[in-house]
N, C-alpha and C positions, 0 to 999 in steps of 0.2 A: 035203337039196337047197338049202335056204334058205342054210346055211353056205357051201356050194360057190358059190352066187350072190354072196354077200357078198365072198368072196375073189377071185371072178372080176371083179367090179367094181373092186377094188383092184389087179388084176393088169395093167390096161391102163396103159401108160406115161404117157399124158396124163391119164388119171384120177388116177393116183398123184401126179403133179405138181401137180394142183389140190389134192388133199388135203393134200400137204405144204405148199403155199403157205398154204392156209387154216390149217393148224396153226400155221404160224409168224407169220402176219400177222393172223389173226383174221377177223372178219366183213368180207367184201369183196363189192363189186358185181361183176357180170359184166364191166363195162368195165374194173375194176381188175385182174381175174384175166387178162383178155385182153392187156392192155398188159404185164403183168408176165411173162407166159409167151410172148408174141409168136405167139399162135396167132389163128385167125380167131374172131369173136364167135359165129358159128353153130356152130363145132366145140366151143368152150367151153360153150355153152348145151346142146348135145347131151349132152355128158359130165357136166354138172351135173345134167341130168334123170335120167340113169342113177344117178348117185350118191345123189340124193334118193329116187328110188324104191327103192333098196337100203337106205335108212335111214343112210348114211354122212355125208350133210350135211342140213342144214334150211335153209329160205328164210324170210326176213322181208321183207315189203314195206315200204318207207319212201317215201311219196309215189309217184312214178312208177318208182322203182328197186327192184330186188330185191337183197337182200344174203344171201350164203351164209356159212355157218359150219359146223364140225364139229357133227354132230347131238348129241353128248352126251359125257360124260367117258368113258363105256365105249369109245366109238370111238376117242377121242383116246388112251386108254391102250393099245388093241390097236395102233395105228400107232406109238405110241412104242416099245412093247416089240418090235415088228417091226424098227424101225430099229435098236435096240440089238442085237437077236439078228443081223441082217445085218451089222452093223459088227464084231461079235466073230467071225463065222463066214463072212466074206466069201470067204475062199480056198476053203473046201470048198463053199459055195454056187455059186460061179462055175465049180467044177470038176465039178459034178453032170452026170454023163453022160447021165442020163435027160432032164433038162430041156433040155440042149443038143441031144439027138437030136430032142426034140419041136419045138424052134424050127427046126431044119434041116428037118424033115418039113413044117411049116407054111409055110416060105419056098419049098420046092420046090413044094408045091400052089399057091402064089400066082404061081409062075413067077419068083421072085426069084433 
C-alpha cells in the first residue's frame, strides 16, 4: 500500500513537474517553483504537502521562507532511473493499451 501511494504521488503531472524541477535545480522556495512552473502558489503548496507527506521531498525553513528539495539519494535515484527507463521505452509506454484505456475512462467519468 505504501509503495502504491509513493508512485501515485509521482503519477500526477504537476507533482512530477515539481520533482523534476527540484531534481534539476536543487533546493528551491515555493516562490521559485511557482515562477518556474507557471502555476499558482496555492496549487504548488498543495502538491508540495503531498510530496512531503509521501517522503518524496523534504522542507527546510530559512528565516520566513521554506525551501524544498528531494528527500534523499534513494528518491533521486528512483526518479533518475524512471526517466532513463521512460526515455528508452517511450514508444511501448505510450502505446500501452491498458494505461490509455484507464485515461479515457477517467476523462469520461470527469465529463471531458
